[in-house]
Each structure stands twice: as C-alpha cells, then as structure tokens.
C-alpha positions in Angstrom: 76.9 119.6 107.4 74.2 117.4 105.9 73.5 120.0 103.2 77.1 119.8 102.0 77.3 116.0 101.6 73.7 115.2 100.6 74.1 116.2 97.0 76.2 114.3 94.5 79.2 116.4 93.5 80.5 116.0 89.9 83.7 118.0 90.2 86.2 115.2 89.6 88.3 115.5 86.4 90.6 112.9 85.0 94.1 114.1 84.8 96.3 113.3 81.8 100.0 113.1 82.1 102.5 113.5 79.3 104.8 110.5 78.5 107.8 112.6 79.6 106.2 113.1 83.1 105.6 109.4 83.4 109.1 108.5 82.4 110.5 111.0 84.9 108.4 109.5 87.7 109.3 105.9 86.8 113.0 106.8 86.6 112.8 108.6 90.0 111.1 105.6 91.7 113.7 103.2 90.3 116.6 105.3 91.6 115.2 105.7 95.2 116.1 103.0 97.8 114.7 102.8 101.3 116.7 100.9 103.9 115.3 99.9 107.2 117.8 99.5 110.1 116.6 98.8 113.6 113.9 101.5 114.1 115.2 103.9 111.5 114.6 104.4 107.8 117.2 105.7 105.4 116.3 107.0 101.9 119.0 107.1 99.3 119.1 108.3 95.7 121.2 106.2 93.3 122.8 108.2 90.6 
C-alpha cells in the first residue's frame, strides 16, 4: 500500500466544458426544486 501512495501522481487533467453544456446545467439547476416536509424530501422539476 505504501508503494502506491508514496509517489506523486500527475494524472489529473483539467476538463473543459462547452458553453452549451454549462447553459444546460445552469438551466437544469434553476428548474429543480427540493422541498423538505417533516422527514421527507421531494424533488420537483418546473417546466
């Protein structure tokens, strides 16, 4: 186990997203609502 973590690993790559992908995710997050009621959570999508 020590052999695996003792060396510095340089395998991380920065991901690039297209503007369309970012707009889709922002729109999705704006339309999603989470409502807490007593001990339950309800997720709704507003269209």
